[in-house]
C-alpha positions as CSV (number, residue, x, y, z in Angstrom):
1,M,101.5,221.0,-170.9
2,A,99.8,217.5,-171.7
3,D,96.5,218.8,-170.2
4,T,96.3,221.9,-172.7
5,Q,96.7,219.4,-175.4
6,T,94.1,217.1,-174.2
7,Q,91.4,219.6,-173.8
8,P,90.7,220.2,-177.7
9,A,90.9,216.9,-178.3
10,R,88.1,216.1,-175.5
11,R,86.0,219.2,-177.0
12,G,86.4,217.6,-180.7
13,G,85.4,214.0,-179.6
14,G,82.3,215.9,-177.7
15,L,81.0,217.6,-181.0
16,S,81.7,214.5,-183.1
17,R,79.4,212.5,-180.4
18,L,76.7,215.3,-180.7
19,V,76.9,215.1,-184.6
20,L,76.3,211.4,-184.6
21,W,73.6,211.6,-182.1
22,L,71.9,214.3,-184.3
23,L,72.1,211.9,-187.4
24,V,70.8,208.9,-185.4
25,L,67.8,211.4,-184.2
26,A,67.1,212.4,-188.0
27,L,67.4,209.0,-189.5
28,L,64.9,207.8,-186.8
29,A,62.6,210.6,-187.7
30,A,62.7,209.9,-191.2
31,V,61.9,206.2,-190.6
32,W,58.8,207.2,-188.6
33,W,57.8,209.8,-191.1
34,L,58.2,207.2,-194.1
35,A,56.4,204.6,-191.9
36,S,53.6,206.7,-191.2
37,E,53.3,207.6,-194.7
38,R,52.9,204.2,-195.6
39,N,50.2,203.3,-192.9
40,L,48.1,206.2,-193.9
41,R,47.7,204.9,-197.5
42,R,46.8,201.6,-196.1
43,F,43.0,200.4,-195.6
44,A,41.5,197.4,-194.2
45,W,38.2,195.8,-194.0
46,R,36.6,193.3,-191.4
47,P,33.2,192.0,-190.7
48,D,31.7,192.9,-187.6
49,E,28.2,190.8,-187.3
50,S,26.2,191.6,-190.5
51,I,28.1,194.7,-191.1
52,L,31.6,195.1,-193.0
53,T,33.7,197.8,-191.5
54,I,36.4,199.5,-193.6
55,S,39.1,201.3,-191.9
56,K,42.0,203.6,-192.7
57,G,45.7,203.8,-191.6
58,R,46.3,206.8,-189.3
59,F,49.6,208.8,-189.7
60,F,51.3,206.9,-187.3
61,P,53.6,203.7,-187.9
62,L,51.0,201.4,-186.2
63,G,46.9,201.6,-186.1
64,M,43.8,202.3,-187.8
65,A,40.6,204.3,-187.7
66,N,37.0,203.0,-188.7
67,I,35.6,205.1,-191.8
68,A,31.8,206.1,-190.4
69,T,29.1,207.0,-192.3
70,D,29.1,210.3,-191.3
71,D,32.9,211.1,-192.5
72,P,32.8,213.8,-195.0
73,Q,35.2,212.6,-197.4
74,L,35.1,208.5,-197.3
75,G,31.8,208.1,-195.5
76,K,29.6,207.8,-198.5
77,V,31.9,205.6,-200.4
78,Y,33.3,203.5,-197.6
79,G,31.0,203.5,-194.8
80,P,29.9,200.2,-193.2
81,I,28.0,198.3,-195.9
82,P,25.3,195.5,-194.7
83,I,26.6,191.8,-195.6
84,P,23.8,189.8,-197.0
85,Q,22.7,186.6,-195.2
86,G,25.1,183.8,-195.8
87,A,27.8,185.6,-197.1
88,K,31.2,184.9,-195.7
89,I,33.8,187.4,-195.6
90,S,37.4,187.3,-194.0
91,E,39.2,190.2,-192.8
92,Q,41.7,191.4,-195.4
93,E,44.4,194.2,-195.4
94,F,45.5,196.6,-198.6
95,D,48.2,198.4,-199.3
96,D,46.6,201.3,-201.0
97,Q,42.9,202.6,-201.9
98,T,42.9,201.3,-205.5
99,A,43.6,197.6,-204.4
100,L,40.9,198.3,-202.0
101,D,38.3,199.5,-204.5
102,R,38.8,196.9,-207.0
103,A,38.5,194.5,-204.4
104,L,35.5,195.7,-203.1
105,F,33.9,196.2,-206.2
106,D,34.4,192.0,-206.8
107,L,32.5,191.8,-203.3
108,V,29.6,194.0,-204.0
109,A,28.9,193.2,-207.7
110,P,27.5,189.9,-207.0
111,W,25.5,191.1,-204.1
112,A,23.7,193.5,-206.2
113,R,23.1,191.1,-209.1
114,A,21.9,188.6,-206.6
115,D,19.3,191.4,-205.1
116,A,18.2,192.5,-208.7
117,Q,17.4,189.0,-209.6
118,K,15.1,188.8,-206.9
119,G,12.8,191.0,-208.7
120,E,11.2,192.5,-205.0
121,E,10.9,196.1,-204.7
122,K,13.1,196.4,-201.4
123,S,15.7,194.1,-202.9
124,I,16.1,196.0,-206.3
125,A,16.4,199.1,-204.0
126,E,19.2,197.7,-202.1
127,A,21.1,196.5,-205.4
128,G,20.3,200.2,-206.7
129,R,22.3,201.4,-203.5
130,L,25.3,198.9,-204.0
131,V,25.4,200.0,-207.9
132,D,25.9,203.7,-206.7
133,R,28.4,203.0,-204.2
134,A,30.2,200.7,-206.7
135,S,30.2,203.6,-209.4
136,A,31.8,205.9,-207.0
137,L,34.8,203.8,-206.5
138,P,37.8,205.6,-208.3
139,G,40.2,202.8,-208.7
140,L,38.3,200.6,-210.9
141,T,39.5,198.9,-214.2
142,A,38.3,199.1,-217.4
143,E,36.9,195.4,-217.3
144,Q,35.2,196.4,-214.1
145,H,33.6,199.5,-215.6
146,Q,32.1,197.3,-218.3
147,Q,30.7,195.2,-215.7
148,L,29.1,197.8,-213.8
149,A,27.5,199.0,-216.9
150,A,26.0,196.1,-217.5
151,L,24.9,195.8,-214.1
152,R,23.2,199.2,-214.3
153,G,21.3,197.9,-217.5
154,E,20.3,194.6,-215.6
155,L,19.2,196.5,-212.8
156,A,17.4,199.0,-215.0
157,F,15.6,196.0,-216.6
158,T,14.4,194.4,-213.9
159,A,13.1,198.1,-212.4
160,A,11.1,197.9,-215.5
161,R,9.4,195.0,-215.5
162,Q,8.4,195.8,-211.9
163,E,6.6,199.1,-213.5
164,L,5.1,197.3,-216.0
165,L,3.8,194.7,-213.4
166,Q,2.5,197.7,-211.4
167,A,0.8,199.4,-214.6
168,A,-0.9,196.1,-215.3
169,K,-2.4,196.1,-211.5
170,L,-3.7,199.6,-212.4
171,V,-5.1,198.8,-215.4
172,L,-6.8,195.6,-213.4
173,S,-8.4,197.9,-211.0
174,A,-9.7,200.4,-213.7
175,R,-11.1,197.5,-215.2
176,R,-13.0,196.5,-212.2
177,K,-14.6,199.9,-211.3
178,L,-15.7,200.3,-215.2
179,Q,-17.3,196.5,-214.9
180,S,-19.1,197.9,-212.0
181,V,-20.2,200.7,-213.8
182,E,-21.5,198.7,-216.5
183,E,-23.2,196.3,-214.5
184,G,-25.0,199.3,-212.4
185,G,-26.5,200.8,-215.8
186,G,-25.6,204.2,-214.7
187,E,-25.3,207.4,-216.9
188,H,-21.9,206.2,-218.0
189,A,-22.8,202.5,-218.7
190,L,-22.5,202.6,-222.1
191,E,-19.0,204.3,-222.4
192,A,-17.4,201.9,-219.8
193,G,-18.3,198.7,-222.1
194,P,-16.1,199.5,-224.8
195,L,-13.3,201.1,-222.5
196,L,-13.5,197.4,-220.6
197,R,-12.7,195.5,-223.5
198,E,-10.1,197.9,-224.7
199,L,-8.3,197.9,-221.2
200,E,-8.6,193.9,-221.5
201,G,-5.8,194.0,-224.4
202,I,-3.8,196.4,-222.6
203,Q,-3.7,194.4,-219.2
204,G,-2.7,191.3,-221.1
205,L,0.1,192.9,-223.0
206,L,1.6,194.6,-220.1
207,E,1.4,191.5,-217.9
208,D,3.2,189.4,-221.1
209,T,5.8,192.3,-221.3
210,S,6.5,192.2,-217.7
211,Q,7.2,188.5,-217.6
212,S,9.4,188.5,-221.0
213,K,6.6,186.8,-223.1
214,P,6.5,187.8,-226.7
215,H,3.7,189.4,-227.8
216,P,1.8,188.3,-231.2
217,M,2.6,190.9,-233.9
218,P,-0.1,191.6,-236.5
219,S,0.5,189.7,-239.6
220,T,1.2,191.5,-242.5
221,P,0.5,190.2,-246.3
222,P,3.2,189.2,-248.1
223,P,4.4,191.4,-250.8
224,R,3.0,190.8,-254.4
225,Q,5.5,189.3,-256.9
226,P,5.7,190.8,-260.7
227,T,3.9,188.4,-263.0
228,A,6.3,186.8,-265.7
229,P,4.9,187.6,-269.2
230,K,3.2,185.0,-271.3
231,Q,5.2,182.6,-273.6
232,G,5.1,183.9,-277.1
233,A,4.7,187.5,-276.2
234,L,7.5,190.0,-276.8
235,A,8.1,192.7,-274.5
236,P,8.4,196.1,-276.1
237,D,12.3,197.1,-276.2
238,A,13.4,199.9,-274.0
239,G,13.4,203.3,-275.8
240,T,10.9,201.7,-278.6
241,A,7.5,203.1,-278.7
242,A,4.9,200.5,-278.9
243,P,2.7,199.8,-282.1
244,S,-0.4,202.0,-282.0
245,A,-3.8,200.5,-283.4
246,P,-4.5,201.0,-287.0
247,R,-6.7,203.8,-287.6
248,S,-9.9,203.1,-289.3
249,Q,-9.9,204.5,-292.7
250,T,-13.3,206.5,-293.9
251,T,-14.5,206.3,-297.4
252,A,-15.4,209.7,-299.1
253,A,-19.1,209.8,-299.6
């Protein structure tokens, strides 16, 4: 009789333990999923010799994978970035993509500005690439967007000065060729002389503009001031006609 009473109790205890284990497993699975999702949103960067490598978390509680240049989604923006010589960078982790974007902009913007100020063709091209990558960052603040616009303007101004300098060099080359034509006394010698003198002024203007030197503007004559009426002379009132000259009276013959 006692054995028949203990059998249902044992069955009930086994079922309770099974439910308890299922709850524990479900809780562990939920914790694992939440930790994996959180790690998936994390980013980090670390300097690798002269390259800054950015990594993204996996869908797993631990671990990250480096973002390669050929990554179809993130490679164009977060691929490896060359580190300028002398720059010091420490390894850093970020909780989400927005934090990475803002820190990455603050990192590369001074690099781009320094390259633009060098004025060399290679450094200007590198500055343009950095600005393009910074423009693709989706998590920038309004202030950073303003800084980016100012940096684009500075880069465009530097590139324009370089193009003006190149144009001055082309004009100088043309002047030398025209000078050889004039000295040779050939068929176009008379035409080369005026062109040579005209290009001289154009070359000077291009060189001065490329070096941000003000070019003298032609002087304009000052506007004429209205002359004041003489003392004692009365000006005619508005609405009244000026007196006409007296007619000469003719005498009848």
